[in-house]
N, C-alpha and C positions, 0 to 999 in steps of 0.2 A: 514532549507533549503533544500528539498531530490534533491541531486544532483545524477550524473552518476556516479557508481563507479568504478574508472579507478584502482584502484586494491582490489581486493578480501579483503584483511585485512581491506580495509576501512568503517568503519559501516557507518550508514547511520545517521548524524548529531544528528535525533531525538531519535537515539536507543540506544543501550548498548554501551559502551564505549571500544577500543581495550582493548587487552592484552597485558602487555608490555613482552615477555619472557627473560627479563634481569631479571626485578624487581620481575616476579612472583605474581603478583597483578595486580588488576581490577580499573579501577580509579570507587569513590563511588561519586563523588561531581554530584550534582542534576542541575548545571547552572542555569541562569535563569526566572523567572517564565514565561510562556507566554502569550503573551493579552489574551486566554482562559484559561487559567487554572481551574481558576472558575468553566466555563462549563466542562473541566473535571472532575473535583472532582464529581458534577452531576451525569453524566454518570459511573462514577466509582460506587458511591452510586447503581445508581440503574442495576449493574451487565454488564454495557454493554461492547463490548470486541473491537471489530473493525465496517468498518463503510466506505462509500463511500461518498463523499460531492457533491454537489448540488447546484451551484452558477444559482441566478436568481434576474432579474431587478425589484428592488423595487420605485417606482418615481424613484428620479435623483440619487440610488445608486445601489448597488449590495449587494446583503446580501448569506448568506453560510449556508445552513439545512445537516445534516447528515441525513443518510437514515442507518441504522444498518443491519449488514447482519445477525444477529442471531436470526433471528426472524421465527419463526416455518410454513415453506409451504410459504415462502415467495418467492415470484418469480418478478424480477423486470423488467419494460415495461414500454411503453407511461402511460398506468391508474395509476400505482403507483408514475411516474412523477408526473402527472396532477394534483395529491391529495397533493402534494408538497407546489401550490398554493392556492388563494383564493378560493370562493366558486364558484364567476363569472365564475374567470377562466376557474374553472373546465370545468363549461358548456357551455361556450362562443363558439360563430364560431370562436374564434381567439383565441388560446390559445396554450400548449405545440404541437407539432407537430413532435422535433427531437432533439436530444444532439448533442453536440459540445466537442472536448477535449482542455483543459484549463490549467496552473498553476494561482494561486492566493495566494496571503497571506490575514492574518490578519490585518483587522486595525483599528475595535473594538469590545468590549463586551458586550451587554446592558444587564444586568441583569433582569430588571425591566420588559423587555419585552423578555426577553429569543431571540436576536436577533444578529447577528454575522454579522457587515461589512466589505467586503473585498473587495480589487482589484485585477484586474483580467486581463490576458495577457491567449493570444492563443497562443499556441507549435505548434513551428516551428520542425517538422518531416526532414526536408531536414539539418538543422543547429544542431541537435541532431545527424541523420547517421553519416553525415561528423566529428564530434566529436569524435565520437566511432571509425570511422576508423583512425583516428587520432592518436588512445590513443591504438590502437591493436600492440601488438609487436610481430615484426615477430621472430621466433625462431632461434637461436643461432646453430649452430654447435653443438656443447659441450651436447644439451639439447634431450633429448631422450624421442621420442614422445607416444613410446609405453610404458614407465614408467607410464605414465599422458592418456593412452584413456580411452575413456568409453566401458562397456561392453553392452550386447543386451538389457539389460532393461535402459539404456541411464545412468548409475550409474557411478562413479566413486570415487578413494580414498577419504578419510577426506582430507584439506588440514593440512600441519603439518610436523614437522618436519625429518617424516618418507619420504617424498618424495626425489627420490635424484636430482629432477631437482629446489628443493625449491632455492630462493632467496634472500637476504635479504634488507629490502626497509630502507632506510637510513631517512628518512621521516619520515614514522609511527613505524621503531623498531621494524619492526616485520618481517616473513619469510612469503614469497609465492611464490606459482607457477606458471611460467610466460603459462604453456601452459592451466591451469583451466584457468588462467587470460582469456588469449586471447581467451577460448572458448565460457566464459560466455559474451565478449563484442562480438563475432558475433552471439550469440543467442543473447541478447538484441537486436543489430541492426535488425535481423529479424522481432523480437516483433515490432517495430518502423514503419515497413515497412505493416506490415498488421494489426495492431492496428486500423487504423480507417474504414477500412473494415469490420472485427469484431464486432466494435462498433455499427455502424449500422447495420449488421444485426443483433444481439441478442436483441438489444434494441428494434428492432423493433416488435422481437419473443418473448420476455423475456427471460432474465437471472436466472437460476435457482443457488441452491447453488453448486450442481456441475460443474456450466458452468463457476465460477466467475475466475477459475485459472487464464484467461487472463488478467484479471482485476489487481490480483497481480502480473503477471509477469510485466504490465504496469507501476505500480507502481501506481493503484486507490485503492487499498485498504488501510486504514491507521489505527492502530491502536492507539487507544485513549488515552492509558499511553503516546506514542510518541509526542503526542501535547501540555503536562501537562508543559515541559522543553525547555526553548532556551539554546542550549550547541554549543560548538565551536564554527564553523563558525556563526551560527547561532544566538547566543546570540552578536559575534561579531558587525554584518550585522545591520542597523537599520531597516533592513524588516524584520526581523524574518526567523522563517521557510517561505517556498514552499511549496505547498501541488499539488500534482494533482488531478482536479477532471472534473465534467461534466457541462457544462452551458447549459444550455434549450435553444430551439429556438421557438419560438414563430409562426404561421402562418395561413393563413387562411385555414379551413375544408371544404375544395371543396368538400368531399362526404356530409356534415352535409344541405351546401346550396344547390347543385343538390336535396334532398331527401327532404328539403324543399319546392324548385321551382316543383318539380313536384309534391307535397302533394295539393300543393297550386292550380294548373291546374286540378288536380282531382277533388279536394275540389268545384273548380265552374263548373265542367263539371255535379257533383252530383247534384249541385244546378239547373242545366239548368234543368234537366232531369227529379227532383223531382218537379218543381217548373211547367213546361209543362204537365205533368201529372195531376198536379192536377187543373190546370187553364184548360187546353188544347188550350192554346194559345203560340206558340214558341216565338213569340217576347218578351210574357213576361215573359217565362225562362230566355229569352239569356237575358235582361235586370236584373233580379234576380241573373244571373251566372254574368254577368260583376261589380253589384254591390260586390259580395264574394269573386271575383278575385283582386278585387282592395282592400279590405279591408283585404286581406291575403299578396297582394302586401305590403300593406304599415306596415302590423306589421310585415313584413322579413327586409324591408327597415328600422325600428325603431333597431329589433332585429341588425342588421347587425350594426350599427351606435353604439350604445350602446357595442357593444363588441371592437370595433374599439376605443373607447377614453375610458374603462376603464379596 
């Protein structure tokens, strides 16, 4: 379960284990194999490293597909999202028009069809922001903020024993800097405030590899190796890991519909003009145009009906 890091020494439950400074060693246990452990092994054999996850509805269930971020020249946008759907959904009048941010957990991996079934939940940004605000520590008078400030490049010293403001975490048994901790939480709060607007902007205009940093800041980029094992709280939870991803939103392509309607009108007008010129009778041309308009309208209606039900 990818949870908010309320302490900078707290690693993601899917990531590497923290170091205990008193023991001077790291945890080496791998934990419990995840539901998609075999899928990770396949991705590892193919040399894939990191990805984002797309959730979509298939009949009466949700499935998740990964989009590898290491393909050369990859630009993520609406065309790439439509490619995740079936052939008909890519070209029908009712298909993908946008995305929204969600959280999901893995329910089942079908090795035969290579499909991952998931359960999906919307992200409540207001609750996350409120939780972050409650976790921000107010610096005590004995803490010197100048010792842990950032330079003009936005960089600060690495967390460790050298920081004069270090405190001991009795739960994780490690040192952490309260100034860096509060700063990281405030930055995360800003990410949640602006992320929905940035997601909408970038998906509509295309996300290049250099533009994907905001996805990483919002924990929407997942490393395949982190999905292989359920560790710590994830292993104790019956739900396993909870991942951030994007749900495809389907809707009508109004522009396509308008273009088809305009095309049918122009086609009927052309039929009227050609029939009138050939037969020298405007009424005959108007009749032929009416038939042409009726046929194109019927075709548009059938296409719209099929787009709605399939």
